[in-house]
C-alpha positions as CSV (number, residue, x, y, z in Angstrom):
1,X,28.1,3.3,0.3
2,X,24.9,3.2,2.3
3,X,21.4,3.4,0.8
4,X,19.2,5.8,2.6
5,X,15.5,6.8,2.2
6,X,14.9,10.4,1.2
7,X,12.5,12.8,-0.3
8,X,13.7,14.5,-3.6
9,X,12.5,16.7,-6.3
10,X,13.2,14.8,-9.6
11,X,13.2,17.9,-11.7
12,X,12.7,21.6,-11.4
13,X,9.2,22.6,-10.0
14,X,8.3,18.9,-9.7
15,X,6.6,17.6,-6.5
16,X,8.9,15.9,-4.1
17,X,8.7,12.1,-3.9
18,X,10.1,9.3,-1.8
19,X,13.4,7.7,-3.1
20,X,16.7,6.4,-2.0
21,X,20.1,8.0,-2.2
22,X,23.6,6.8,-1.5
23,X,25.7,8.2,1.4
24,X,29.5,7.8,1.4
25,X,31.3,5.5,3.9
26,X,32.5,7.2,7.0
27,X,36.0,8.5,6.4
28,X,38.9,9.4,8.8
29,X,37.2,12.7,10.0
30,X,33.6,12.0,9.2
31,X,30.6,11.7,11.4
32,X,27.5,9.7,10.4
33,X,24.3,11.3,11.7
34,X,20.9,9.7,12.1
35,X,18.7,12.5,11.1
36,X,15.7,13.0,13.4
37,X,14.3,16.3,12.2
38,X,14.7,18.5,9.1
39,X,13.3,22.0,8.9
40,X,11.7,23.4,5.7
41,X,13.3,26.7,4.7
42,X,11.9,29.0,2.0
43,X,15.2,28.7,0.3
44,X,14.4,25.0,-0.3
45,X,11.4,26.1,-2.3
46,X,13.4,28.7,-4.3
47,X,16.0,26.1,-5.2
48,X,13.5,23.3,-6.1
49,X,11.8,25.9,-8.4
50,X,15.1,27.1,-9.8
51,X,14.2,30.6,-8.7
52,X,17.9,31.4,-7.9
53,X,19.2,29.9,-11.1
54,X,20.0,26.5,-12.6
55,X,20.0,23.7,-10.1
56,X,21.0,20.0,-9.7
57,X,18.5,17.2,-9.9
58,X,17.4,15.0,-8.4
59,X,17.5,17.4,-5.4
60,X,17.2,16.3,-1.8
61,X,16.6,19.7,0.0
62,X,17.1,20.4,3.7
63,X,19.8,22.4,5.5
64,X,18.2,22.6,9.0
65,X,19.3,19.2,10.2
66,X,19.1,17.9,13.8
67,X,20.0,14.3,14.9
68,X,22.2,12.0,16.7
69,X,25.7,10.7,15.9
70,X,25.7,6.9,15.1
71,X,29.3,6.4,13.8
72,X,32.6,8.4,13.9
73,X,35.7,8.0,11.8
74,X,39.0,7.0,13.5
75,X,40.3,10.6,13.5
76,X,37.3,12.2,14.9
77,X,37.9,14.1,18.2
78,X,35.0,16.4,18.6
79,X,32.1,14.0,18.7
80,X,31.1,10.6,20.0
81,X,28.2,8.2,19.3
82,X,25.1,9.4,20.9
83,X,25.9,13.1,20.7
84,X,23.1,15.5,19.7
85,X,24.2,17.4,16.7
86,X,23.1,19.6,13.8
87,X,24.2,20.4,10.3
88,X,23.4,23.8,8.6
89,X,23.7,25.3,5.2
90,X,27.2,24.0,4.2
91,X,29.2,20.9,4.7
92,X,32.7,21.9,3.5
93,X,34.8,24.8,2.3
94,X,38.4,25.2,1.1
95,X,39.7,25.6,4.7
96,X,42.7,27.6,3.5
97,X,41.5,31.1,2.2
98,X,41.5,34.1,4.5
99,X,37.8,33.9,5.2
100,X,37.9,30.2,6.1
101,X,40.9,30.9,8.5
102,X,38.8,33.6,10.1
103,X,35.8,31.3,10.7
104,X,33.8,32.9,7.9
105,X,33.5,29.8,5.9
106,X,30.3,31.0,4.3
107,X,32.3,33.5,2.3
108,X,34.9,31.0,1.2
109,X,36.7,32.4,-1.8
110,X,36.4,29.0,-3.6
111,X,32.8,28.8,-2.5
112,X,31.4,26.8,0.4
113,X,29.9,23.4,-0.4
114,X,26.2,23.6,0.1
115,X,24.5,20.9,2.1
116,X,22.4,20.2,-1.0
117,X,22.2,21.4,-4.6
118,X,26.0,21.5,-4.8
119,X,28.9,19.4,-5.8
120,X,31.3,18.2,-3.1
121,X,35.1,18.4,-3.5
122,X,35.2,15.1,-5.4
123,X,32.5,16.4,-7.8
124,X,29.6,14.3,-6.5
125,X,26.3,16.0,-5.8
126,X,25.3,16.8,-2.2
127,X,22.0,15.7,-0.7
128,X,20.3,17.4,2.2
129,X,18.3,16.7,5.3
130,X,15.1,15.4,3.9
131,X,16.6,12.0,4.5
132,X,17.3,9.5,7.3
133,X,21.1,9.8,7.5
134,X,23.9,12.1,6.4
135,X,27.8,11.8,6.5
136,X,29.6,15.1,7.3
137,X,33.2,16.0,8.2
138,X,33.3,16.8,11.9
139,X,34.5,20.3,11.3
140,X,31.1,21.2,9.8
141,X,29.0,19.6,12.5
142,X,27.4,21.5,15.4
143,X,26.6,20.5,18.9
144,X,23.0,21.1,20.0
145,X,22.7,22.0,23.7
146,X,20.8,19.6,25.8
147,X,18.4,22.4,26.8
148,X,16.9,22.5,23.3
149,X,14.5,19.9,21.9
150,X,15.8,18.5,18.7
151,X,12.7,19.2,16.6
152,X,12.4,22.9,17.6
153,X,16.2,23.3,17.4
154,X,16.5,22.2,13.7
155,X,15.5,25.5,12.2
156,X,18.2,27.3,14.2
157,X,20.7,25.8,11.8
158,X,19.5,28.2,9.1
159,X,16.7,30.6,10.4
160,X,18.5,31.0,13.7
161,X,22.0,31.8,12.4
162,X,20.7,33.8,9.4
163,X,19.2,36.4,11.8
164,X,21.7,36.0,14.7
165,X,24.8,36.9,12.6
166,X,23.7,40.3,11.4
167,X,22.3,41.3,14.7
168,X,25.6,40.4,16.3
169,X,27.7,42.1,13.6
170,X,25.7,45.4,13.7
171,X,25.7,45.2,17.6
172,X,22.1,44.8,18.5
173,X,21.9,45.2,22.3
174,X,20.9,47.5,25.1
175,X,20.3,51.0,23.8
176,X,19.7,50.0,20.2
177,X,16.4,49.9,18.3
178,X,15.8,47.1,16.0
179,X,13.0,46.6,13.4
180,X,12.3,43.2,12.1
181,X,10.6,43.2,8.7
182,X,8.4,40.1,8.3
183,X,6.9,37.8,10.9
184,X,7.8,34.5,9.3
185,X,10.3,31.7,9.7
186,X,13.2,34.1,9.8
187,X,11.4,37.0,11.4
188,X,10.1,35.2,14.4
189,X,13.7,34.1,15.2
190,X,15.0,37.7,14.7
191,X,12.5,39.0,17.2
192,X,13.4,36.5,19.9
193,X,17.2,36.9,19.4
194,X,17.2,40.7,19.2
195,X,15.2,40.9,22.4
196,X,17.5,38.4,24.2
197,X,20.4,40.6,23.1
198,X,18.8,43.5,25.0
199,X,17.5,45.6,22.1
200,X,14.2,47.4,21.8
201,X,12.4,45.4,19.1
202,X,9.7,46.4,16.7
203,X,8.0,44.1,14.2
204,X,7.0,45.5,10.7
205,X,4.6,43.2,9.0
206,X,2.2,43.6,6.2
207,X,-0.8,43.4,8.6
208,X,-1.6,43.1,12.3
209,X,-2.7,39.5,11.9
210,X,0.3,38.1,13.8
211,X,0.6,40.9,16.3
212,X,-0.2,38.8,19.4
213,X,2.4,36.3,18.4
214,X,5.0,39.0,17.8
215,X,4.4,40.6,21.2
216,X,4.5,37.2,23.0
217,X,7.8,36.4,21.4
218,X,9.3,39.6,22.8
219,X,8.5,42.5,20.5
220,X,7.9,45.8,22.2
221,X,5.9,47.2,19.3
222,X,4.2,45.9,16.1
223,X,3.1,47.9,13.1
224,X,1.5,47.2,9.7
225,X,3.5,48.3,6.7
226,X,0.3,48.4,4.6
227,X,-0.5,51.5,6.5
228,X,1.3,54.5,5.0
229,X,1.1,56.2,8.5
230,X,3.6,53.6,9.8
231,X,6.4,55.0,7.7
232,X,5.6,58.6,8.9
233,X,5.3,57.7,12.6
234,X,8.6,55.6,12.6
235,X,10.8,57.8,10.4
236,X,14.3,57.9,11.8
237,X,13.5,55.4,14.6
238,X,15.8,52.5,14.1
239,X,19.5,51.7,14.3
240,X,19.0,48.3,12.5
241,X,16.2,47.4,10.1
242,X,16.5,43.6,9.5
243,X,14.6,42.5,6.5
244,X,13.7,38.9,6.5
245,X,11.3,38.9,3.6
246,X,11.9,37.3,0.1
247,X,9.8,39.8,-1.8
248,X,11.3,43.1,-3.2
249,X,10.9,46.0,-0.8
250,X,10.6,49.7,-1.4
251,X,14.2,50.3,-0.2
252,X,13.9,54.1,-0.1
253,X,10.8,53.8,2.2
254,X,12.6,51.4,4.6
255,X,15.8,53.6,4.6
256,X,13.6,56.3,5.8
257,X,13.1,54.4,9.0
258,X,16.8,54.5,9.9
259,X,18.7,56.8,12.2
260,X,21.8,58.5,10.9
261,X,24.4,55.7,10.4
262,X,21.7,53.1,10.6
263,X,21.8,49.9,8.5
264,X,19.1,48.1,6.4
265,X,20.4,44.5,6.7
266,X,18.9,42.1,4.2
267,X,18.7,38.3,4.9
268,X,15.7,37.6,2.7
269,X,16.6,36.9,-0.9
270,X,14.1,38.0,-3.5
271,X,14.3,36.4,-6.9
272,X,14.1,39.8,-8.6
273,X,16.5,42.7,-8.3
274,X,15.6,45.8,-6.3
275,X,16.4,49.5,-6.9
276,X,17.1,52.4,-4.6
277,X,17.2,56.1,-4.7
278,X,20.8,57.0,-3.6
279,X,19.6,60.2,-2.0
280,X,17.9,58.0,0.6
281,X,21.3,56.7,1.6
282,X,23.2,59.9,1.4
283,X,20.8,61.9,3.6
284,X,21.9,60.1,6.7
285,X,25.0,58.2,5.9
286,X,22.9,55.1,5.9
287,X,23.8,51.6,4.7
288,X,22.1,48.8,2.7
289,X,23.8,45.6,3.5
290,X,23.4,41.8,3.2
291,X,24.3,38.9,5.4
292,X,24.7,35.2,4.6
293,X,24.1,32.7,7.4
294,X,27.3,32.4,9.6
295,X,30.5,30.5,10.0
296,X,30.8,27.3,12.0
297,X,32.1,29.0,15.2
298,X,29.4,31.7,15.1
299,X,26.7,29.1,14.5
300,X,27.9,27.2,17.6
301,X,27.8,30.5,19.5
302,X,24.2,31.0,18.4
303,X,23.2,27.5,19.5
304,X,24.8,28.0,22.9
305,X,23.1,31.5,23.1
306,X,19.8,29.9,22.3
307,X,20.4,27.2,24.9
308,X,21.1,29.7,27.5
309,X,18.1,31.8,26.8
310,X,15.6,29.1,25.9
311,X,15.1,30.2,22.4
312,X,13.7,27.8,19.8
313,X,11.8,28.0,16.5
314,X,8.0,27.8,16.8
315,X,7.2,24.8,14.7
316,X,4.6,22.6,13.0
317,X,5.9,19.0,13.0
318,X,4.8,17.1,9.8
319,X,5.1,13.8,8.2
320,X,7.4,13.5,5.2
321,X,4.4,12.8,2.9
322,X,3.0,16.2,3.8
323,X,6.0,18.1,2.4
324,X,4.4,19.2,-0.9
325,X,1.4,20.6,1.0
326,X,3.9,22.3,3.3
327,X,5.6,23.9,0.4
328,X,2.3,25.4,-0.8
329,X,1.5,26.7,2.6
330,X,5.0,28.3,3.0
331,X,4.5,30.0,-0.3
332,X,1.1,31.4,0.9
333,X,2.6,32.4,4.3
334,X,0.4,29.8,6.0
335,X,2.8,28.5,8.7
336,X,3.6,29.5,12.2
337,X,6.5,29.6,11.9
338,X,8.6,26.7,10.6
339,X,7.6,23.3,9.2
340,X,9.8,20.5,10.5
341,X,9.8,17.0,9.0
342,X,9.9,14.0,11.3
343,X,12.3,12.0,9.3
344,X,11.3,8.8,10.9
345,X,8.3,9.0,8.5
346,X,10.3,9.0,5.4
């Protein structure tokens, strides 16, 4: 075992503090990664606060990991020391179910093994990216293109794939109209990706405060959802409405924005349930759907796509001892658009 410096929440809702954790020895198919940068995802905050249910403590959050390979096991074939790599939201799955065999490991019937706040296959707790090293099976490691800086690439491992996967699945591209709800860590990625895919892109945000940012990232239009006229003007306008917000929405109002056969795809995860008037679905054969990150192959596809198109997260790089302040700022939507921890400061 190797002792590694990390930042952890010792209990639910507790401030994160510096500590040490143990990483397993490098096994036959393992890769040891020197973590350089770790993004802060809103889901980190939900889990530290037990907003999504009972959690495992102490918790080392972080599933937007970018770093460099420092050691490989004797059976590793995909990576070598010095490679630029990333780790996303999960580090294992059963590998045998129909979904794992299809490259949809995130929907593993036995449950994927989360990068943190989970138990690995041997029953030991997993610890995430707010640390200086991690050991991961090579099958769950991603290659980061040389064209992408590691710090701005880290959030792609969650925010990038979370928005890329539904846009690809519901065929965003030339001739389609996409609305991105929310101009935050997920939303600003969705805008860039949908535009690069060739779609017409509209941002729907509570206010026009970030309008200039949205347009500069590729949005064609930008509307405030606080203005009731927005829902009248845009009625029936979109093939895909991608909701990235973690607050409950008026589902019926947003369904009214869809074309016939359009989809309201949800990637934000509110802590409270939402309700919907079924007539809002039936009137246009519309769909409410969800999407959960992406499989390993699709995540690599997303990284390569971002490398080809020069797409990265817009980040604020912080020291590890600023993480608790960063959590407060994320909660109050005061970040443009993703905090990333420089793990050398842990």
